[in-house]
N, C-alpha and C positions, 0 to 999 in steps of 0.2 A: 504494499499499499504506499501511499504518499503521506507525508507528514509535514506540517508547516512549523517552522521554528525561526526566530530571529528574522522574520520577513522573507525566508527562503522556503521553497517547497523541496523536500528531499524525498528520494525513493528509499524504501526500507527493505532490506533483505535480511532474513533471519536464518542463521546456520546453526544446526543442532545435530545431535547424534545420541545414540544410546549411552547413558551414563555420563553425558557431557551437558552442562547447562547451556541453554541457547545464547548466542551472541547475535545482537542486532547491529547491522551496519547501515549507516545513513549516507546515501550517495547523492551528491549534488548534480545539477544539470550537465556539468562537464565530465561526469563519471569519476569524480574523485571521492574517495571515502573521507568524510569530514568528521565522522564521529562513530564511535562504537559503544555499546552498552551491554552489560552482562551482570549477573549476580555472582557473588563469590562469598566465601566464609571470612568473616572478620576475626581478629585476634580473640574475641570473646566467644567464638563459635556460632554467632548469629549471622544471618544473611545480611549482606551489604550490597547496595546497588552501586556498581562500579561504572565509570564512564571515562572515555578518552576523547578529547576534542582535538582534531588535527588541523594544522594550518601551515602556511608558507610552503605550499607544494612547489617543487622544482623538478625539472626534467633532468634525469640522470640516465644517460644511455638510452633515451627514449622512454623511460619509465618515470611517471610522476611520483615523487617521494615527498611525504610531509616532513619538513625539517623541524617543526615545532609540534609539541603535544602538551596538553594539560590533562592531568589525571585527577579525577574527582571520585570521592567516596561519599555516597548519600548526599550528593550535591555540593559537597565542600571541597575546594581545591586542596590537594595534598602534595602535588609535585608538578613541576614544569621541566620539560627537557627540550634541548635544542641540539640538533645534529650539526656538526660543522663540515663533515665530509661523508660522502657515501660512494662506495665503489662496489661493483658487481664482478664476480668471477675473477678475483685476483688470487695470486699465488699466496699460500700460507707457509710460514716457516714449519717444517716437519716437527720441530721440537715442541711446538704448541700442543701437540696431542701425546707427547711422551709422558709415560708414568713417572711420578716422582721416585727418585732413587733413595733407599733408606740406608 
């Protein structure tokens, strides 16, 4: 369905599976995911409504990537994150996956 918010009409897609709580993706007219919501368990064991709001979409190798995100729990902001660089299909140092030596 469509949902209006902040003066914009967004398409909503819900992804779910057996044993996995549903995630709702909110997609703007340019097909960018601008928000996602889901339920999770809080530190006290009770359900918490979680939301991430994405912005500052930039093209990286032809893929639109949100460089900013705000994380909310029960409507209250708890974290903001900003990406400074995104790369796809880069070589990784093989030692990254090495088991620690004892």
